[in-house]
N, C-alpha and C positions, 0 to 999 in steps of 0.2 A: 781540326785544329787552329785553322786559320779563323773561323768564328770566334773560337774562345779567344784567339788573341787581338781578333776587332774587338770583342766586349770588354777585354780587361784594357785595352788601350783607351778605349771610352771613358771608362771609370777614372784611368790614372790621369786623363786629360781634366777630365771634371774636377779631379781633386787638386790637381795643379794651378788650375783657375781660381777654386776657392780658395785657395793661398795667395796668390799673385794679385789679384783685383781687387781686395779689401787693403792690401798692402800698399798697392799704388794709390787706391782712394786716401787711404787716412795721411800718407806722406804728399799727396797731392803732386806726386812726381811728373815731370814734362818728358814724358820719354816716348818715341816713336812706336808706334803698335799698341799704345794703351786702349786708343776706341776700339780697335779689333777685339783687343781682350774684353773689355766690357762687354762689346755685344756678344762674343761668345759665351761669356758668363751668363747673360740673359738667358740664352736658348739653350744651355746646358746644365745649368746649375739652380737649383740641386734636383733638376728632374732626372739626369742620366743615374745617378746612384740611387734614387728613391725609385725609378722605374723597374731597374735590376734588381732592388729589394723584393719587388712586387712578385719577381719570378714568373712573368708570363714565356709561354714556351714557344715565342716566335719573335724573331730577333727586330724585324722591322716594326711589329707591332709595339715592342719595347720601346724603339726610337722614336716613333710617332709618339706615344704617349710621355716619353720623356721631354722632347720637344714642349709639349702643351703643359706639363706640369710647372716646367722652369718658367714658360711666359707667364703662366697663370700666378704664379708665385711674385712674379717682379710686379705684376698689375694689382695684387692685393695687398703688397706691401708698401707700394708708392698711395694706395687709396687709403692703408690705415695711416701711415705717416700723414697725410693732408687732412684726414679726418680729425686726427686727436689734438691737431694743433702743435704737434712736435715733430716738425720737419728735420728729419736727418737722414739723409741718403746713407751715409757712413754706417750709420747703426744698423739699418736695414740689411744693407748689403754684407756686414759682418753676419747679423742672422742667419741670412740665406745663405752663407758660405758654411757655417756651423751647422745646418741643417743637413746639407750636403755631405760635408766631412764626418757628419755621426752616421750618417747613412752607408756610407763606403763600405767599411766593413761587412754589413749587411749583403751589400751589391755583389762583393768578391765572393763572400760566401755562396751565395746563390749560383753564380757562375762558375764555380768549382764543382760545386755538386750536384749541375744539371747533367743530364746523360748526355755523352757525344752524339754529335747529328750524324746520320747516316751518309755515307759519301753519296754524291750525286752521281745519277747514273748517266747525266748529260755529260758529254764532253766538254772541257776547258775549252773558249775561244783561243785560235792561233794568236801567238805573241804579236806577229807582224802584222795580222789582220787589225787587233787592236790598235798599233801602234799607225797603222794607214787611217784608222776610224779617226782617232784623235788629231792627226795629223789635217785631215780634211776639216775638222771643227775650228782648229788653229787657223786654217786659212780664212774661215766663213768669218771668224771674228775680225781677222785682220782686214777683210775687205769690208766689214759694218766701221772698223773703226774710220777706216777712209773716209767710206760714207757720211758718218758723224760730222768731220771735218767739212765736207763739201754740201750739206744740208742746209739750207735755209729756210728754215720753217717760216719765219715771216712772211715769204712769199706764198704760203698757202692762202687759197681763197675758200669758195663755197663747195670746192670738191675734196678739202682736207690736205691731208699730207702727203696723198697718193700721187698728186699732181706734179708734186717738187723734190722728192727724193731721186738721187742719181743714179745712174746704171750700176755703181759698186754696191749698191744696197740691193739691189735686185740679184745680183751675181752672189753675194752674201747667202739670200735666202736659197739661191738656186743650189748652192753648193751644200747647205745644210738639208735640203729636201734630199740631194742624192745620196748622202751619208745615212741620212735616217733610213731612206728607203733599202738601203742595202744592209744596214744592220738590223731592219724588221724582219727581211726575208733572208737571212742567214739560217742555214740549220740549226747552229749554235749560235743563241742569244749572247751578245755581249753587253752585261748589263752597265758595264763603265761606260762605254761608247755611246749607249743610247741617253744615258744619265746627263753625261756631257753635252750630248747633242740637243738633249729639250732644254737644259739651262742656255746652252747658247741661243737657242730659239727663243727664248724670254728675253735674254737681253737684248737681241737684236731688234726685236718686235715691241718690247716695252720701255726700253730706256733711250731710244733714237734720239728723239726730242729733247729730254732732259740733258743728254749728253753735248747734243749741238749747240745747245743755247747756255750748257753750263749753270744752270738752275732747275729747280723741280718744279713741276706743275702737277696738277691744276693751282687756281690760285686759293682754293681752299685749304692746301698743303700749308700755306703759309698763316692762315687764321689758326693752325693747329701748332704751327710753330711758335704764334703770339702767345695762346693760351698757354702753352709749355713754359714759355719764357715768364708768363705771370706766377706759374706756381715755384719755378724756379727762384724768382726774385722773393717771395712774398711768403711761400711755405703754405699758402691757404687757396683756397677755391672761390671764386667769383660766382655763388651758384645763382644769385638773383640778376645777374647780367646777362648770362648766356645758359641756356639749356644744357649745354654740353657739360658743363662742370655738376651736374646732378649725377653724371656717371664717370667719375672721377678717375677710374682705373687706369684708362689709356692715359690720359694727359697726365698725371703722377707719375706713373711708372714710366713715362718717357722723360720726364723730369728728373726722376732718379738715375737713367741710364745716362742723361745728360752729365749730370754732375759725377758721375762714377768714370764719365769716358774721359772727363776734363776738357770738354770742347765747349765755346761760348753758348751754343743753342742748338737747337735741332735741325737746323740748315743741312750739316753736312750730313744728317742721317735720311733726309729728306730726297736726295736726289737719287739715291739706288733703291729707294725702298719696293718700288714695285716688282722690282727681281728679287728682291731679297724674300718679301712675302711670297712670290711665286716659290722660289725656293723652299721654304719652309713647309709649303704645301703639297709640295710634289710627292714626298713618301706616303702621305695619307692618299694622295689620288690615287697612286699605284695600288697601293694594298685594297681600296675600294675595287680598283679594276680588277684585281687579282681575284676577288671573291666573286664579283657579277660576272665576270667573263671566264672564269675557269682556266685562264689561259696566260703565262706569263707575257706571251708576244701581244693579245689583246689589249692585256694591262698597259702595255707600254702605249700601243696606237690610242686607249683612251686618255692616257695623260696629252698626248700631242692635240688631241682634239680637245680638251678642255682648254689648254694654251692658246690653238688657232680661235676658239669661239669666244675667247674672253676679251671682250671687247670694253667691257662697261667699266673699265678704270677706277674700280674700287679698290684698288691695290696701292693707293698712295699712302702717305703717311698719316693714318688715320686709325680711329676706334673699329672701325668696319674692316679694315683689312686685317687686324690683329684678331678680332671677332672671328672671322671667317677660317682662319688658320686653326684656332681653337673648335670652331664648330664641324669642320672637316676631320679633323682628328678624333673628336668623339664619334663621330658614324665611322671612321674606319677599325677605330678598336674595338667598337660593338660588331660591326660585320666582321671581323675576324672571330670574333670571341663566338658568333654564330656558327661561322663557317667550320669552324674547330671543334664543335662540340656534337654528342649525341644527341639527335633532336627525334624526339618519338614521332612516328609517323601519323597523320591526320586520317582517320577512317572515313568511308563514305565519299560520295560525288565532291568533284572539286570546290565547288561552288558551296556547299555545306559544311566540306572540311574549312575553308578559308573563314567562314562565318564562326565557326567553333574554334578557330585558333587561339583566340585569348587566352581559354584556359590551360594552354601547352605551356611547359616549362621545359626549356632545352638542358641537358647535361653541363657538367663544368667543362671548359677547352682543354683538349687532349694535343699531346706533342705529337702529331701526326696521327694517320688513320688507326695505327696499332700501337700507339702509346697510350700511357697511363692518364688519367684525368688528374688536372692539376687539384693542390688541396683546396679546402676551404677557405684557408686563409689567403690563399692568389684572390679568389672572387672577392674576398672582403676588402683587401686592399686596392683592387681594382675599383671596384666601386668608391671608397674614400677617395683615390685617384680623381677620378670621373666628376665627383662632388666638388672638388675642390676646383677643377677647371671650369664647371658651372657655375660657380660662385664668382670667378673671375669674370665671367660674360655677364654675369647678372650687374654687375657694378663697372663694367665698362661701356656696354652700347644698348641702346632701348630695344633694337629690332632683334638681333641674333639670339638673345634668349627664347624670345617667343618663336623661333624658328626653331630652336633646339628641342623645345618642349614638343612641338606638333611632331618631329622627328622620333623624341622617345616615345611619345604615344604610339606611333606607327610599331615600333619594336614591340611594344607590348600587345597590340591588337594582333599582330600576326604570329605571334608566340615565339618572337627571334631574339629573346634575352631573359636571362636570369636576375637581371638588375630592373625589379617590376616597379620598383618604387623610387628609381632615379629620376622618374619625370616628375613624381611628388614632390620630390625635395627641390628640385629645378623651379617649379613652378612655386613653391613657396616662399623661396628665396627672391625670386621675382617680384612676387606680389608685398613679398615684405619690403623689399627695398623701394620698388615703387610707391609704395605708401608712406613709408618713412624716410627714406633716405633720399629720394627724390622730388621732395614737396616743392623747392623752388622751380621745379618744372613745370608742374600741374597745377599748382595755387594760383588762381584768376583764369585760368585757361580751360576750363572743364569742358566749355562747348568746341574750342578748337581740338582737344583730345577726343572727344568721344562724337563728334559731329560726323565724322567719317564712318563710323561703325556699321555696318552693314550694307553700306552705299557700293556695294561691287561693282556695277555699271561706272558709277562716278569717279571710282579709284581708277579704274581702269583707263578711264577718258582723261584724267588728270596726269596719268602716267606716260599715255603714250601719245591721245590726239592734241592735249594742250602743248605738247613739246615740240610737235612739227609746225614751225613758226617761221616768219622771218622770208629772209632771201628766197625766191621759189628753186633754185637749183639747190641750192642748203637743204630746203623742204623736202626735195625727190632724194638726195642723198640720205636723209635721214631713215627713209623706207629700207635704205639697205641694210641697217641694223637690224632694223625689224625683220627683215627676210632671211638674215644670217641667224639670228636668235629661233626663227621658225623652223629654220632647216635642221638645227641641233635637235629641237623638239620632235619633228618627223623623223629624225634618223634613229632617235632613241627609241619612239613609238614602234619603229620597224623593228628596231632590234628586242624589245622585250618579247615579242612571240616564240622568238629562237630561244629564250632561257624561261619559256615558259612552264618547263618541267622541272625546273630549278626548285629546289624547297624554299627558296628565298624570293621566288617569281613576285609575290603578294609583295614581300616588304619592299623589293626593289622598285615596284610600282607605287607604292604609298610613298617612300622617299622623295620619287620623281615628283610627285605631285602634292606632298604636305605643304611646301612652301607658298602654293598658291591659294591657302587660307587665310595669309596676312592681306590679299585683295579684299577681304570683307573687314579687315580692322581698320586699316588706315591708309591715307594716300601717302605718308610719310613725305610731303613736300613735292609730291609728284614722283618720286624715285622707288616706289613699291614694287612696280612692274618689273624695274632693273633688279631690285632687291631679289623678287622671287626666282627670276632666272638665273641670277647668282646661287642662290642656295641650291637650285635643284642640278647645277650643271655637274656637280660630283658624282651624281648617279647618272644623269642623261648621257655625260660622255662617255662611259663606258658600254652603257646598252648602245649608242651610235657606234661605238668601235664593233660590238658584235654585229650589228648590220653590215657595216662595212667589209669586216672579215667573211661574212657569209656570203656578201656578193661577191668576194674576190675568190672564193672556193668555187661559187657556181661558175663563173666565167672561165675558171681554170679546168673544170670540168668536161665546160662547153668546147674549150679548145681543145683539151683531150681526145675528143670524139670527132674533130675535123681530120679527116683522112689527108696524111701528108704533114701532120705538123708535129714536128719533132719537139722534145723535151726542152731541149735549148730555147726553142721560138717562145714556148710557153712560159720560161722563167724571163725571157726578156720581154715579153708583152707585161707581166706582171710586176716587174721591174719600172719600166716605163709608165704602168698606168699609176704605181705608187710614187712617183717623182712628181706625176702630174698633178696628181690628188694633193700632195703636201706643198708644193710650190702653189698650188692655186688657194689652198687653205692660209698659206701665209700671206697671200696679197691681199686677199679677201680681209683678215685679220689687219693688215695695215690701210686698208680702206675706210674699215669701220671702226678701227680704233682711233687714228688720226683723223677721222672727220672733223673735231673741233680743236686741232691741234693751233690754228691761226687766232685762236682766243684764249684757249686755256693755257697756253705756253707760258713760262716764266724765263725771261731773259737774266744773265749776269748785271747787266747794266741797270735793269731795271730794279733788280734787287739791292745793288749799290747806291742808287739815288734814294730809293725809299729809307735805308739806313741813315743817309747824310740827311734827310728833312728829319726824321723821327731823332736824330740826334740834337738836332737845331731847334726844334718845337719845343715851346714851353710846358710845364704841366697844364692841362685844361686847352690846349688847342685844339682846333677843329680842321680837317683837312676835307677840302672837297674834290670829289671824284665824280668820274661820268658815268662810269660804270663799278658794278662790285666783283672786280676781276682784277688780280694783279699780287704782288706780295705786300702792298702796303702795310697790313695788320702783323707783320712777323715780330713786332717787338711793340714795348710800351699800352698792352692793354690797361685799359681803365684811366689811363692818363694823355692819350690823344684818341679822338674818336672823329668817325667820318661822316660827311653827308654828303648825297646826291647832286649832282649840278649837270642841270635844272632839275627841279624834283620830278618824279614819276609822274608822267601823264601831262608833261607839259614840254613835249617838245616839236609840235607843229610849228611854233613862233618862238625859237631860240632866244634870239635878243630880246625880246618881252619878257621872255619867262628869268631870264638872268637879271633885267634891270629889277624887275620887283623882288627877286630873292636877294640880289647883292646891294641893291640901292644904287642912285645916280652915280656915285662915286666909288662904290665896292667898300663903304666903311662898312655897311652890314653885312658883307661876306664872309668867309672861312677864312682863315689865316695862312691858310697854303691852298694851293689846288695841285693834283697830281694826276696826270694825264698819261696812257702809254699807246703803243701803239695795237696792244691787244684789246685795250678797250673802244678803238677805232674799229677793229674787226668784229668785237662782239655787238654793236651797235647795229653794223650794216647786216651782218647774218642774222642774229636772233630778231632783231626790231625791224629791220627793212629800214636803215636810216641811208641816207646817200652817203657817198665816199667824201671824206673831208668834214663830216660834221663834227668832228671832236677839234679840228682848226678853227671852224666857226666859233666854236665856245670860246677858244682860248682866244684867239682874235678879240672877241666883243669883250672879254674882261680887259686884256692890255687897251683895246681902244677907251674903254671908259676911264682909263688913267689911274684906276686905283691898283692895279697889280705890276710888278716888274718881274722879269724874266730870271730865274735862277739858272735852268738848263733847259734847253729845247732841240730834240732830236726826235728821227723819225720814232726812235724806241721809246722815249719817255720825254715828257714836260714837267717842270717843276714851276710853281708861278709862287709868289711872295706877295701878302697884301701890304702895301705901303700907299697910306691915304696921305696928300699932303695936309700940313696942318692938323691932322688926326691922330689917334695912336698908331703905333706901329703895330707890326706881326703880332698881337699878344697872345692869338687864338681864342679871342671872344666872338662870338658871333651875335 
């Protein structure tokens, strides 16, 4: 009954949002909570009623599908509005709400006609234990908040954030490790406490720098904020100006959210984005872990390992972050469908059976081992829903659809899905969009696009070797990232033999390895290795959890054989080992994820000065910057441009380079110059430039008499060109 109440409550909430949000949008009502309602609308409408109308016999699979469908609808609706030339967020959100409301009766009917779930044989966790666990989570978050007020991320250097976080931060992580170890080892799992503690770990490890500085990082976030601002202002796509406009789903969908939320731009959405996207992906990760490990306890451990190894920082406000949510959701739903279906056995030796697995077709999913198979209509509805999600991925990101196709092919080759043509549809949509919808991306760049094809070694070298540059200490710290990811891969490899008798063993191996195929396709600007690790992590993490859990059981058995070792001693050892493991993993995450904090951070002061500069600059103005980091691109894309100072490759003799670039009196230079402390750190760490190199540039410009100071501080310096007897800062270079 509690499960049915949850289902009906979710549908009722979605219906209420479907009425409320379009109303607030149409009235443009400035009410408290409007932005939160808009975000809830994007993740729940129309996905909740549509997913329940499909009638999957698994609540978590339904929730995962609902999240994916809702987000996909926003992406497709935004892209359609921008591509059609009829940009009208109110119309799109109203149509989306109408779809949700029309599906609501079917969802309610499906919930009420579903057979009641059998009573769980597991005892409910004690109330006081839950209260104690949640109190521990609250204490950890309180300590973290104090730490965010004490952290000076600007003091970070070559070793990154780990050298500057205060003791209160480490105390927060230790409290979380204790709560999680206690909750994982209890006889009765409390999913509420575990979910709350996992989310708290995400907040603590992913948001510290953003909250401490009062603004979102890294700098690429603000490029996307600027692109979204362009779509919001013009209702158009600058496909000829930047390749990312050729995949408009994310940009147009976010612009639609900005309009519906009633905020000025996407900046308020950017600060909590890493934790928000991680929260969206956690249900899918747990479902994948449940299938791979066969254990709810190990599934939670897999979620924690994913959180702890996710240093890649691909969860900022970006198409990649949204795409990963959809990618992981599709994997989770298909893995659940495979695990819930009756699957014909493969005859013969294991190697021969695997080779012939592609001919196997699983049955339709069942509601439990003894339940009835779902009707054919449910399978058709599921395939239609996943096709919509695939379409949203295709129009939103360049790389994730390729990874999805590789994963779908794995499902077919291992005989693990009835949806055998889903990969064909996804491939056709990708090829069609790439050929006709993304012409602005590849026209005139065929050599750049296909030059990396087949260059496996070169793409790996670009993604690894060429990124280890600059300051010697910083170079050594980069190896910690490589080692941390390597440890996850090794743990996943160690876990696979323990599940080799699982009917999905070949599928799990394929899903973990398939992303590596991207290495033979493109270097992706030197980031393809990171993306491969990211796409593999939803399966590698639960496989690693199997290895960790297996090691824990082996140690427990060994302790039990020792003479004189009482059971309480064994439990204490297991608890202590779990605390050390989790605390160490969080410390390693802080080290690896926070390595670039000194130059990837963005402060509120930098944002404020960038807004002031952009407001003052005339159309066509040129702004000089010394590094491509920071929030300068947050607005006025297409109206204000940036130029490097001095030009790339000309930093050995900075004064001579600058004189040649701006002229003896500054008259040939950009109208403004924008320099930040993070740009100073970027040059030091990534290019090996001496301390104070940005001050030399500023002093040289001021010494030439062509510029005056608007503001100068350790955080940000803004100069304006003022040439005596010449034109004022008109922005013409």
